[in-house]
Structures are given as C-alpha cells and as structure tokens.
N, C-alpha and C positions, 0 to 999 in steps of 0.2 A: 536647640540652643538651651543651655542650662540657665535656669532662673536663679539669680543670686539673692534676690529679696523682692518681695512684693507686699503691697498694702492696699487696702480697699477703704475708700471714704464714700459715705452716702450723703447726698444733699436732699433736703426737702425744702420747698418754698423758694427755690431759685435765689435771687438777690435779696429776698426778704424772708430768709429762713434760717437754716442751721446746717452744719456739716458735722459728721461724727464717724469715727472708726467703728468697725463691727464689734470690737471689744470694749468700746466706750472709753478708752484711754485718751483719745483725742476728741474734743468737742469745741466747736466755736459757733457763736451766733454770726449770721451773715446779714448785712444790710447794705442797701444802695447808698453809695457815698453822697454827701451833700451836693457835690458838683454835678451829680446826675439826678438831682431832685429828691434825694433822701433826707432824712432827719439827722441832726447831730447825734452821734452815738459812739460807743466804744466797740461796737461790733466790727468784724473784719469784712473784707470783700474779696472777690476772686483775684483782683489785681494785686492786693497785698499778699495773698497766699502765694501767688506766682513769684512775686519779688522775693519773698522769704525763701522759697524753695530754690530759685535760680541763684541767689547770692550765696546760699549755703553750699549748694552743689558745686558752683564754680570755685569757691574758696577752697573746698575740699580737694578739687582737682588741682588747683594751684599748689596747695601744700604737698600733694602727692608728687607732682613733677619736680618740685624743688627738692624734696626728700630723696627721690630717685637719683638725682644728680649730686646729692650730698651738699646742697647749698644751704648754709645756715643763715637764717633770718630771725629777727625779733618776733615779728608776727606779720600776718597779711590781713587785709580788710577789703571786702567787696561790698559796694553799695549798689543795689539794683533799683532802677527806676523803671516801672512798667507803666506805659501810657496806653490809654484807650483812644485811638485816633480814627478819623473818618476814613472809610475805604471807598476810594473813588471808583473802583471797578464795579461795585454793586450797590453803592449808596448806603452800605451798612457801616460797621465798625470793625476794627482789627487792632491787634496789639503791636506795640513797638517796645524795645528794651534798650536801656542805657546802663552799662556796667562801668562803675568807676573803681579802679583797682589800685590799691596802695600796698607796697611791700616795704615794711619798715626794716631797716638794717641791711638793705641792699641799695647802694648808692649809684650804681651804673644803670642809667636809664635804658640803654640799649639791651642790657641783660634782663632788666625788668620786662621789657616788651617781648623778648624771646620767651620767657617763662609764661607770660600771660597768653601768648599765642599757643604755646604747648597746652596750657590748661584749657583754652577755648576748643582746641582740637580733641581733647580728651573728655571734657565735661558732657555727661549725658543730656543735660538740659540744652546746651549749645547744639549738640547733634540733633536733638528733637526739633528745635526751631529753625535750623539751617534751611535757608531758601523759603521760609514761610513767614518770618517776621524780620523787620529791620532790627539789627543789633549793633549799637554803637559802643565801642569799648574805649575808655579813656584810661591811660596808664599814668598815674600821678608820680 
C-alpha cells in the first residue's frame, strides 16, 4: 500500500506533559482538564486534539465529495465533540464522538444528509473509529 503522507508526534509526560513533531514545527503543552482534576490552563488535552483532527478531516472529506459531484456551496462547518465516557465492559473509560455538520448554501436537507453520509464513508478518521467508538452525526 502506497503511503500518501505520514507524520510523527512524540509525547512526554502523558496528560501532564507535551507533544511535539520531530521537526519541532508542532508543539503543544498537554494538561489534564479541570473536569478530570486538572488545573485551569490554556494547555490542550488528547480529546481536544482528537476533536480538532476529526472535524478537520471530516470537513475535508465533505468538501471533496461535494466537489466531485460539482455541488457548489458557500462553506461547510463540522463541530466535533469528543467525550470521555465510562466503559461498562471493563470499568475503564472510552471515547464517544458527536459531529454536527452544517452545509451553508445547500437548502435540501435530504441532499445534505446524502453528502454527509458519503463524507462519513470516505473520511479516514471515520474509518478508523468505525465499530470502536459511538459516533453520532447531526446534520443541521
């Protein structure tokens, strides 16, 4: 299989540390959120990073499927909410995702749903989490 792109990120310190790329172009402090006992901070956390990646990837997939069918829209917006929830199977925790998708300039709701489904089938993040976390998709 041909690799189209890859990147490497290193974490030190877990939820109380930092992440950086090998070339140091990407760097973020990581901290436990207040809801999990952390301090108020501007540092990021793994759930925020996942939400940023998933919303960006899904929106890119949506723009691609719209473009392939030559559907003109004003813009699209994807809001990803990533939750850390209790895992009843082993007493631990697991992720859940909610994607709220809005396509401005396309008034037909059924058509919006069609393209959101196509994007969900295409998006690498959606493929990666398929059958492993609950994903709720709301088309606005």
